[in-house]
N, C-alpha and C positions, 0 to 999 in steps of 0.2 A: 674146510671143506665144501665146494661151490653147490648146492642141492641144485642148479639151474646155470644154464647155460645163455649167453646175450645174442649168440649168429641167431636163433628162432624171432626176436625182436626186432633186429636188424633186416635181416630180411622181409618181415613183412612191413616194417617203413619204409625201404623199396618198393613195395609194390601197396603202399595204402598211397591211395588221391589225396593227392596236394590241397592245399586251400585254392586255389585255382580251378583244379581238376572237380573238386565238391560242389564249385560255383557249377560248374558248367552242368555239370546231372542236375541241381539243382533247376535249372535253367530250361534244359530238356524237357522235365517231367513239366515245370510251368506251362512249355510253350506247346506241347501235347495235350495238356486239361482245359488251356484255352482255346486249342483250335476246335478242341472236339466240344465247347460247349458252344460257339460263337458258332461254329459253321451248322447252315441251316439244315444243313442233307445228314449232318450228324455222321458224316463217312465213318469215324476214328467208330461208333459204334457198329450200325451195321454191315459196313464192308471190314473188319479192322485186320482181317491176313493181304487182302487186297493192299490195303495202306501198309504195313510191315514190309509187304514185299516192294513194292515201290520204293520208300523211305530207305531202305537194305540196299537196295540195287544200283539208287544214286548216292547214298551212301559212302557204298562200296567204291563207286566208279571215280568217286573226289578223293577220298580218299588214300586211295592207292596211290597219285600224284602229288597229295597234299605230303607225304611222307618223302616222298623227293626234296619237295619246296622246305621240309622243313630241316631235312639234315642240312639242305646246302646254306640258312639261316644260320642254323644252331655253328655254320661255321666261318659266318661271318660274312656269305656272301646275299644275294639277290639271282634270281632265277624270273624273269618275266615269262619265257618263252616256252611255257609248258601249254598254254593253248594253243601256239601254233605247234607245236611239238606232234600234240594227240593229230592234228589235221596229218601232218607228214606222215606221219607214221601208219595213220588209216589207207593212205594214201600209195603209200612205197606198199604195206599190202597186198592192196587191190589191183596195182599194177603189177604183181609179181607173181600174183595168181593171172591175171591179163596176161602176159607174156608168157608162161611154162600151160597155159591152156586155156587159147584165146577162143576158139569153139566151143566151148563149155561155157564157162564166163557167159558166154553172148548168149547161149538158150539158157539160162538158168539151169544150167546141171551142176550137179559134183563134181569139185578139181582132183578130186583123189588126195588121202591124208598126206603125203608125198609134198605136193605143191603146197597145201597149206602150213605144215610143218616152215617149209624153205621161206614162205610168204613171215611167218611171223619171226622168224631167226633174222630175213632181212630187214625186220621195222626195227627190231630189237637193236642191230647192231647199226643199224641208221640213227639210234639214241644213244650210242658210245660216240658215234662220230661226230653229234653234234657237241655234247661235254666235252668231247676235246678239243672239236674248235672252241667252245666257250674260255676253257681254261689256257690255249695257248692265246688267247687272247687277250687276257684279265693276265695272264701270269712274265707274258714272253712282249705282247704289244703294249702292254701295259695302260690295258684300258679299264676304269673304272667299271665292276658286276654289271652296276646299273646301264653303264652304256653299254657293255658289251650284251646282254641279252634284251634290250629294245632294240637293239641292230635286228639279231636275230627275229624277235617279236614280231617285226612286218616281212623281216628276208626270207623264214624259213615259210610261211605263209603265201608269199606269192610264190616259190619255188615247189611249193607242192601244187599249185593250181597250174604251171604251166609244167611240170612234170604229168600233173593230169592229162590236161588236152593235147602234150605233144604226144603221149601215152596211146590216147586215145583216136588220135590223128591218125595215127604208124598201124594200131593193132586191128580198128574195127572201123565199120565204111564211113563213120560223121565224128566229127571234133567233139569233147564234152567234159564240161566239169563236175561231172559226176560220174560214177564206175558204182554201179550195184552188186551186192553180195551177196546169193544165194545160196551158198554153200550148205550144207548139212552143219556140219562142222559150228557156224556161224548160226545158226537157226537152234542148236541145241543149248548153247550158250545164249542165249536170248532168252528162249523160254526155260533157262533153269535157271533161278536164284542164286544161287549156291554155288554156281562157277566163281562170280564176280565175290563173291562173301569170301571165300571160306581163301581164296586170292590173295584177297585184301588180308585177312588174320595172317594167315602165314608168311604176308610180306610187312610186316605192322611187328610180327614175336621176329622175323629177321634182325628187323630194323631196329628193334629194343636191345635184340642180343649185339647185335653191333656196337650201338651207343656205350652201353652200360656192362658191358661183358670182358671187352676186347682193345687193344691198347688203341686200335686204331680208333675208334671210339671216343678214349681222352684225349688222342689227338685234334681231332676232328673239334672239340671244345674247348680246348687250350687252343686253339686255331682262332674261333672265333671272337674269346676273353682277350687274347694280343697278340695279335698275330710276333712282333719284333721278338715277344719274351719266348713263346714258341719255337721260333728262328735260332734264335739264341742256346735255345735249353737242346737244342741236335735236331728236332722234329725238322724233315721234311717236305715244306710247306708246299711247296708247291706240285707235288704226289699227293698231297691229302687234300689240295682242292680241286686237283685232276681227278678222285673218287666221285665228293662231292655233287661236282657237278657232273659226273658222267652216272652216277645214281641218281639223280636231281630228275636228268633226261630221259633216262633208262626208262625211269617207273613213268614218265609221259608218257612216253612211246609204248610203253605195257597197257596205258588205260586209250589208250588210241583202239586199241586194239579191239577192247570192250565198245568201244566208241561206234565202229562202223558193227559188231555184232547185235549192239543195241537198235541202231538205224537201221540197218540191213542195206546201208551205202555208203561209199566214201565220199564226202561233200568236202573237200578245202579249203571253198569259198567260207565257210559256217560252221565245221564241227569244230569245238572246242571252242571257239572266240570269247575270249574275255574269262573264262574258267580259270587261268592264271591267278587273277584278282580274288577268286576263289580258294583256292591251293594258298595262298599267304595269307588270308582273312583266315581259314582255316588252324594253318599251325600259328599265325598270332595271338587266336582266339583260345588256341590249345593250351600258351604260354611261351610258347618261342619269343625268342627278344630280337630286337631287327637289330639288335646292336652285334649280337652274334656272343655264342655262351654258354645261351641256356636252351632249354624246354628239353620236353618227353613224349616220348611216342604214345604215351594214355593219352596224353592233352591232344595232340593231334586227330587223334582218332575221335574223341569226344567232340572236339571241334569243328570236325566232318560232318558228326552224325547232327550238331547241334545245327550246321549251317542248312544242312537238307533237312530239318526238318521244319526250319521257318519258312524255306521257299516252299515245303510241301503245304504249308500254314499260311503259305499268303493265295495260293492259288487257289487252295477249298474256303479262304475266309470272303477273297474276293471275287471269286471264278471268272468271271465274263474280262478278258482284258488282262490279266493276274500279271504277265509277262512283262506290261509296261510300268507298276510300281515294284515289281521284284528288287530291280536293282538296286532300288532306293530306300526298301523296305531293309534289305542283307546290309546295306551300309549304314541303315544307322542303328540296328541290334546288334553290329557289328562293334559301333564305338561304343555302344552302353555296354557290352557285355566285355569287353577288356575294362571300360573304366569299371566294371565295378568292380572285375578281377584284381585291381589294383589299388580299390581305392584304402584300402587295411592300410597299406604301402603310404600312400599320401598324409592319410590321418596322422599317421606315426612320424612324418618328418614336415607335418604341420603345410602341406601343401593346402591350396586354396582353391576351386575350382572357378569363380568367379573373380579374382582379386585385382583392387584398380579400375582405371577409364575401360583396360580390356573389360574384363567381368562386364561390367554397366552396359557396354556398346552388345555384347554378344549374348545380354536376357533376351530385346526383345527381338535378335535373329531367331534364336533358338526356338520361342515363341509363337511365332509367325512361323518356322518350317513345322512345329509339333502342327497349329492350327489346317498350312494349307495340305499336310500328308493325309489330315485327319479327314477334311474335306476334298477333298480328291478319292477320298477311297468309302468315305460311310454318307456324308453329302453335307452340306455350307451349314445347317445348324451343330452338327455333333465339332468342326472344322473353329469354329467361334466358342464356343464349349470349350475343345480339344487346347486353344491355341490363349485365350483367359486360364483354364486351369497351370498349367505349362508356364503361364507368367505370372502367377501370381507365386506358383511353387520354388520358379528362380529367383526371386524377389525375395522371398523368407529362407531360403537357402543365401544368400550372399549378407542379408543381416545376420543371421546363425555365425558366419565365420567372419565375419568384424566381430563381432561381439566375440567368439570363442578364442582372435586371435591378440585383441588388444587384453583378454586375460593376461594371455599369456605373457605377453612381452609386461604388462604391472607388477605380475609372478616374479618373470626375471628381473627387472628392475628393483624389486626389493628384494633381494638375493645379492 
């Protein structure tokens, strides 16, 4: 007679963080602690609730369309258009309200809940249309996902700007590439961070439920793991791709609504520009494999939070001109995070970081990059010290790797 059941243990393993997720948790804690110590204003100590609110809002906005990017990546695809989809969604929402209530929009007065609801549904429907377009280009026209979504990355933003300018030319006295959004419903969303956070958490739970508890979720992972095998197993791969790309585009459209609420304006020229790379980075840092078939919702949530903590740290430490270095620092941190997360697997397979002539030439490149970054952010003396330290550390790493590799070769030869 069994005195215990394995089912609680199985359930616990499903919820228990993986090695990559534990690494992200540690990285988040370290980033927060270092920022609190290095920040000369000590914002995290003196204004903790304000800092938490800003990080929570930005993490939720990034996380919403990062979940869509994760589903597309798990299905073996890629979507480069989510930033432009954010701009198009906000433009469609504001243009719809301007068309249905032009007098109120121009006078910055409430347009009514019905108009707001119609505008929100129009934006989400636009996301569905874009996802359908992506699927048609990929499954019927047979374009690679990278090319199909790269085309819409450029095209959707131009279309959004043209829509904004043509609509304002007809509905308002002057043509403009901006539409102000002053309805109280959007102001409430902007002033109350819990709207975006709760939306993000509900969407994350739905995505987790779909991926781990439904046949569709298993089909998404099977498609990403091996499309040919999935097709031979009877899976309608075109329909699964249709869902994945529609889900990705509609989550970006949903995020676009929060963007115009947060900024009180629809600005298709710059709104969401480059954010598609942040979404992909959050998914990859969270454990999604770009080859498809692998990824978790928990990891994507942590990846989005980690990226926003790093971006917030850059703004608090550098302060003036932080946006100049934001992309560079985030890129470096993403590479380091993914490398660290995959480090154990690399050691198991005897993968060297600095192999052969390529590794030898990479050492001065990485040292120069570290020194330049430190020099631009903290001063020339710090840059020289950082570059020299990085060079010594990389040389030591190469020597250790070579010795370890030689020992393993000797052991294998003796056997």
